[in-house]
C-alpha positions, 0 to 999 in steps of 0.5 A: 686755939686758945683756952678761955677760962671765966667764972661761969665757963671754960672753952676751947676757942679759935680766934680766926683772923683770916676768916674773921670768925670765932669758933668754939670747938669745946666748952663746959659751963654756961653757954649764955655767959660764954656767948656774952663774952664772945660777942663783946670780944668779937666786936673788939677784934673786928670779927664778923661771925661766931660759931658755937659747936653747942650741946643740945641742952644749950640751944634755948639759952643761945636762941635767947642770945639771938644765935641761929642754928645753921646745922648739926653734927651727930656724935661730935661730943663723944656720941652726942650731937652738936648744934652749930649755933651762929651769931653775926656781928656783921649783918652783911656776912649773913647775906648770900645770893647762892642759896637757892642754886646750892639747894638745887645742886644738893637736891640733885646729889641727894636724889642720885643713887649711891654707885659702888666704886669700880676697882677695875683699871685703877692704876694709882698707889695709895698710902698713908703720908709721913712727915717727910711728905709735907713738902709734896703735900703743900705743893699739891695744895698750892696747885688745887686751892688759890686760897684756903681757910687754913695754912695748908700751903705752909710746910711747917704747918703740915708737919705739925698736923701730922706729928700732932696726930692728924692722919693724911692719906695720899695717892700717887701716879708714879712719883707724882702726888695727885691727891690727898685727904686728911682726918683731923682727930679729936680723941677727947671728944671722940670724933674726926673731921675729914678735911684738906681733900684735894685732887689735881684736875687732870686726875678727876673722875677716878674716884680717888678721894672716895678711896682716900676717905675709905682708908681714913675711915678704916684708920680712925676706926682702928683708933677707936673713933666712930663719928666723922664729919666733913665740910664741903664747899656748897658749890663743889658738886664733886666733893658733895657727891663723894660724901653723899655716895659714901653714906654721909648724911647732910647736916646743914649749911654754914653761911659764908663760913670761910675764905676758900677757893674764890672767897667767902663761901657757904659750906655744907655739913656732912656726917657719918657713924662708922658703925651699923 
C-alpha cells in the first residue's frame, strides 16, 4: 500500500502489478482529482483497471470521469456504504463471456433455503492460528490454489499478516491442517474482509468454512468490528453458497477482478452486518 498525497486529495492506494489493477481503499478530498491522477499513473505503469472504494457522495463526480459502478459494500466506511467504482484502461479487460452463466449460478444459490449446519458427526478441531502456523498455512494454500491474487504461499507474508492484525482460524483433522480462513481487519474504517478461505478437496461437504467464518465473525465482533464483506469467485458454487447461507447479501460482481485459480476471474461481492 502507498499513501498518495496531492493538493486536492489524500489516498491509500494499492498498485497491484500482479493483477494489473489500481485499488483505492481509502481517501479524503476530491474524488475527481484523484481519478485524473490514477488514470494518468495507470497508463504510465501499464495497468488495466482502476477500482475506487468510493463514498456515495462522490458517485456523480466519478461517473463524469467515465467510472462505472460494479458493486457496493455496506458499512465499509465506519458504517457508511462504499461504492465500487471502476475504470478500464484496457477495454478488453471489461469483456467477460461467463456473465450469463454466473448469473444463473447466483440465482440458484439465492433461491435456496438457508439450512442450519449440523453439529452431529463433526470430528475436526478448530482453533485460532498463531504466527508459528504460517508454514502449515502456506502448504495448505499451495495445495488448494494454483494461483492467487495475494502471496499467501509465502510464509513471511502470512507471518506478517498475522502479526499485523489479521485473524486466521484453522481446522485440523488430527495433526493435518485441512481448512483455513482469515479476517483482514481495518480498525480505522471499522470493517473486516473475510478472505483466504481454503479447504482440501477431500474434506469438502462438512461445512468447515461455515464454521470458520462463524468463529471469525465472533472474533471481529469482540474487537468492535460490526461490518464484514467477502469476495468470492463467481465460478465457485461452494463459496458463494457458504456466504449466502450465513446471511451475507449480494453486493455486485467485479469483472475480471484478479488472477485466481485458473486466471483472471469475476468476483462476487458479499456483505453482512453483525448486528440486528
